C-alpha positions as CSV (number, residue, x, y, z in Angstrom):
1,M,80.6,109.6,47.4
2,H,80.8,105.3,49.4
3,P,78.3,103.7,47.5
4,D,77.3,102.9,51.4
5,A,76.4,106.5,52.1
6,W,72.9,108.0,52.2
7,L,72.7,112.0,51.0
8,V,70.6,113.8,53.3
9,V,69.5,117.1,51.9
10,I,68.0,119.1,54.8
11,D,64.9,121.1,54.3
12,P,65.5,122.7,50.9
13,Q,62.6,124.8,51.2
14,R,61.1,128.1,49.9
15,I,60.8,129.2,53.8
16,F,64.7,128.9,54.2
17,A,65.9,129.9,50.1
18,D,63.3,132.7,49.5
19,P,65.2,136.3,50.5
20,A,62.1,137.8,51.5
21,S,61.5,135.5,54.5
22,Q,62.3,135.6,57.9
23,W,64.3,132.4,57.9
24,G,65.6,133.0,54.5
25,S,69.5,132.4,54.3
26,P,71.7,134.6,52.0
27,M,73.7,131.3,51.4
28,F,71.5,129.6,49.8
29,P,71.7,129.9,46.3
30,D,75.5,128.9,46.7
31,I,74.6,125.7,47.7
32,V,72.3,124.4,44.9
33,E,75.0,123.5,42.3
34,P,77.1,121.4,44.9
35,V,74.0,119.7,46.4
36,R,72.8,118.8,42.7
37,R,76.4,117.3,42.5
38,L,75.9,115.2,45.2
39,A,72.5,114.1,44.3
40,A,73.5,113.1,40.9
41,A,76.5,110.9,42.4
42,G,74.0,109.7,45.4
43,G,71.4,108.7,42.8
44,R,68.6,106.3,44.4
45,R,70.4,106.6,48.3
46,T,69.4,110.4,48.3
47,V,66.7,111.4,51.1
48,V,65.2,114.9,51.0
49,T,63.6,116.2,54.5
50,R,61.6,118.8,55.0
51,W,60.1,120.9,58.3
52,V,56.9,121.4,58.6
53,P,55.5,122.7,61.5
54,A,53.6,120.4,64.1
55,T,49.5,120.7,64.0
56,D,49.2,120.8,67.4
57,P,52.7,121.8,69.0
58,Q,53.7,120.8,72.0
59,G,55.8,122.5,74.9
60,S,58.5,124.7,74.0
61,W,57.2,124.6,70.2
62,R,54.3,126.5,70.8
63,S,56.2,129.6,72.3
64,Y,58.6,128.9,69.1
65,L,55.5,129.2,66.6
66,H,54.0,132.0,68.8
67,A,57.3,134.0,67.8
68,W,57.5,133.1,64.7
69,P,53.6,133.3,62.9
70,F,54.4,133.4,59.7
71,A,56.1,129.7,59.9
72,D,52.7,128.5,61.5
73,V,50.8,127.4,58.2
74,P,49.4,124.6,57.0
75,E,50.6,121.8,54.9
76,G,50.4,122.5,51.5
77,H,51.6,126.0,51.7
78,P,54.1,127.4,49.3
79,L,56.5,128.5,52.1
80,L,56.7,124.7,52.9
81,E,57.4,123.5,49.2
82,L,60.8,122.3,48.0
83,V,62.5,124.9,46.1
84,D,62.2,124.1,42.1
85,D,66.1,123.6,41.9
86,M,65.9,120.3,44.2
87,G,62.4,119.5,43.9
88,D,63.3,116.3,41.9
89,L,66.5,115.0,43.5
90,A,65.0,112.9,46.1
91,T,63.2,109.2,45.6
92,E,62.6,109.7,49.5
93,V,61.1,112.5,51.2
94,V,61.0,112.9,54.7
95,S,58.6,115.6,56.9
96,V,59.2,116.0,60.6
97,P,58.2,118.8,62.7
98,T,61.2,119.2,64.0
99,F,64.9,120.9,63.8
100,G,66.9,117.3,63.6
101,K,66.0,115.2,60.9
102,W,67.3,112.3,62.5
103,G,64.6,110.0,63.9
104,P,62.1,106.9,63.2
105,E,61.3,108.1,60.0
106,L,64.6,108.9,58.3
107,E,65.9,105.6,60.3
108,A,63.2,103.8,58.4
109,V,64.8,105.2,54.7
110,T,68.4,104.9,56.2
111,G,69.1,101.7,58.4
112,P,69.7,102.4,62.3
113,V,73.5,103.3,62.1
114,P,74.1,104.5,58.2
115,H,76.5,106.7,56.5
116,L,75.1,109.6,56.1
117,V,76.4,112.7,54.0
118,L,74.5,115.7,55.0
119,A,73.9,118.6,53.0
120,G,70.9,121.6,53.2
121,V,69.8,124.2,55.6
122,S,70.5,125.5,57.9
123,T,74.1,124.9,59.2
124,D,73.2,126.2,62.6
125,C,70.1,124.8,63.3
126,C,69.1,121.4,61.0
127,V,72.2,120.5,60.5
128,V,73.7,120.9,63.4
129,S,70.9,118.9,65.1
130,T,70.4,116.3,62.9
131,A,73.7,115.6,62.7
132,L,74.9,114.8,66.8
133,A,71.6,113.7,67.3
134,A,72.7,111.1,64.5
135,A,76.2,110.7,65.8
136,D,74.6,109.9,69.2
137,A,72.6,107.0,67.9
138,G,75.7,106.1,65.8
139,A,75.8,107.0,62.5
140,T,78.7,108.1,60.7
141,I,78.3,112.0,59.9
142,T,80.0,113.9,56.9
143,V,79.0,117.3,56.6
144,V,79.8,118.7,53.5
145,T,80.8,122.3,54.1
146,D,80.0,124.0,51.0
147,A,76.9,122.7,50.5
148,C,75.2,123.4,53.4
149,A,73.7,127.0,54.4
150,G,74.0,128.8,57.3
151,S,71.2,131.8,58.4
152,S,74.5,134.0,58.1
153,P,78.2,133.4,57.1
154,A,79.2,133.7,60.7
155,N,76.8,131.2,62.1
156,H,77.5,128.7,59.4
157,R,81.4,129.2,60.8
158,S,80.1,128.3,64.0
159,A,77.8,125.6,63.2
160,M,80.7,123.9,61.1
161,E,83.4,124.8,64.3
162,V,81.2,122.9,66.7
163,M,80.3,119.2,64.7
164,A,84.3,119.7,63.9
165,L,84.7,118.6,67.8
166,Y,83.0,114.9,66.9
167,P,85.7,113.0,64.9
168,P,85.7,110.3,64.0
169,Q,81.4,110.2,64.1
170,I,81.1,113.6,62.4
171,T,83.9,114.6,59.6
172,L,83.7,117.7,57.4
173,A,84.3,117.9,53.9
174,T,84.2,119.2,50.2
175,T,82.0,118.4,47.9
176,D,85.2,117.7,45.6
177,E,86.1,115.6,48.6
178,V,83.5,113.4,48.7
179,L,82.9,113.2,45.4
180,A,86.1,112.1,45.4
181,G,85.5,109.1,47.8
182,R,88.2,111.3,50.1
183,S,86.0,111.5,53.1
184,R,84.4,108.9,55.8
C-alpha cells in the first residue's frame, strides 16, 4: 500500500454484516480477511466509519428512516456496533448519518485531498457515495474490489462498473494489487 494512502473501512457494522438484518450483505464474510490484510498494512493510517441514524432526521432522511424503522435506533444499539472481526482495526472511527462518508469529519483525519483506499460495505450505497464525493473534492480514490461487499453480487458488480468510469480519480484494484503497491 502506498505510504501516503489512508485506508477507509466503510461501515463494518452488525447492521450490514448480520444475515438476519434487512441490510445484511451476503458478501460480508468474504471481505473480512482482505480488509484485515489491508488494515495490517495501513496501520495508523486506517480509519473506520460508521453509519448512524440522525437524532433529528431532515428532508428525505425522515422518509428513509420511516421506510426502514428497524435501523432508526439510538447510539449504542448493538446493530450499530462494529463487527468483532473489525472492531480493532482503526485508530480513528468516524460516525456520520449519511451514506457517503466523505465530509468534514473524515477530511479532518485524512486532509483535504488525500489518497483514499476504500473497502467495506455496501459497495452499491455507502462505498460508491463516498468514492464519488471524495473524488469530486479532489481526493485520489482506490476502491478495493475484493474488500467491498454489495447488497448482492449483481449490485456489487454494477457499482464497480459505475466507479470504473471515473479514472484517474477513481481506480479499482484487488487487495493483492494494493498491497503490492500496483494501484494508485
